[in-house]
Structure formats: C-alpha cells, structure tokens
N, C-alpha and C positions, 0 to 999 in steps of 0.2 A: 040147224047148225049151218046149212048151206046158205040160207038167207042171212044169217048173222055174218058169215064170212063175206058175202057179196056187199052188204050194206056197210060193214065196218072196215074191211080190208081192201075191197075193190075187186079182187079176182072172182070170177064166176065159175063155180064148180061144174055148171052145166056146159061149159065151153072147154073142158079138158084139163082144168087146173085141179090138182089134188090139194086139198086144204087139210092141214094137220093141226090138231089141237092137242096141247099137252096139259097134264095136271100140274098143280102147284108143286107137288113133291117130285115131279119129273120121272115117276116110275110108271105112268100110264099115258097112252096116246090114243087119240081117235082120228081117223082119216076119213074124209068125205070126198068121194070121187064119182064122176059120171062114167058108167060102164057101157054106154051106148043105148041102153034100154031103160035106165033109171039110176037114181042116186044110190050108192052103196056106202055103208059106214063100216069101217074096220075098227076094231078095238083090240088093244093089246096091253098087257101089264107084265112088267119084269119082276120076278121074285128075287128079293135079296139085293137088288141094285137098281140104279136108275138109268135112263137113257142119257147119252152125251149129246146135248143140244148145241146147235150153232149159236153164235151171238145174235142178239136182237138189234136190228138196224131200222130205225124209223117205225118201230112197233111191229116189225115183221121179221121172221127168220126165213131166209131163202136157202134152198138145198137143191142139188141136182139129183138125178135118179140113183147114182151110185152112193151118194151120201145118205139118202133116205133108206136104201137097202141095207147099208151097214148099220144105220141107227136102229132099224127094226130088228136086226139080228142081235142087237145088244152090244155091238162092237163100238169101239172108240174111233169114229170115222176121221177124227183129226189126225190120227197116226197113219192114215192111209194116203199114199201119194200115187199119182198116175205115173207110169213109166215115161221117161224122156225119150222121145222119138226124134232122131236126127233129121234135120231138114234135107231134102234131096238137093244135090248140086246140079246146076244147069249144065247141060251138055254143050260143048263148044263146037 
C-alpha cells in the first residue's frame, strides 16, 4: 500500500506522510504511516455509519491532523470550526 501511494499519489509514507485509504462504502479506513522504525497500518471500521470524508481535489483528499482525528472518532469534522483568535494590536 505504501508503494501504491508513492507511485500513484506522490507522497512517500517513509518521509512522514500519513496515507489514508477508504473503502467504497466509506465505513472502513486504512492508514499507512512511518513510526520511525517501520511502516504501520491502522485499520478501522465504523458500525452502523460511515466516515464523513473531505472532497476529492485532483484525485486526493487533504486533511489536517484535527480533521483526521475527528474523522477517526466518527465525528462530522465539517461541523467543527477553529476558534477565532483576535490579532494583537501593535503598541505605539
């Protein structure tokens, strides 16, 4: 799977990129990631529902760590928003 990801998508799991594969029914996910000593594959299936996936752009779905965490928890990550932090004002 790591070789498939590298040859097809471009990112190399051996360089710290987590590659996530989804099933057609969107209820199963496989993640291939390098843990520093070797490749690890995580597999998860949701019972009774499916994962809420991001849109596909140019054949790839991009996610940040918070979105991936919410996805794996079975949450709808599209409903989560980062808090707005006001910009500091310059002192005169």
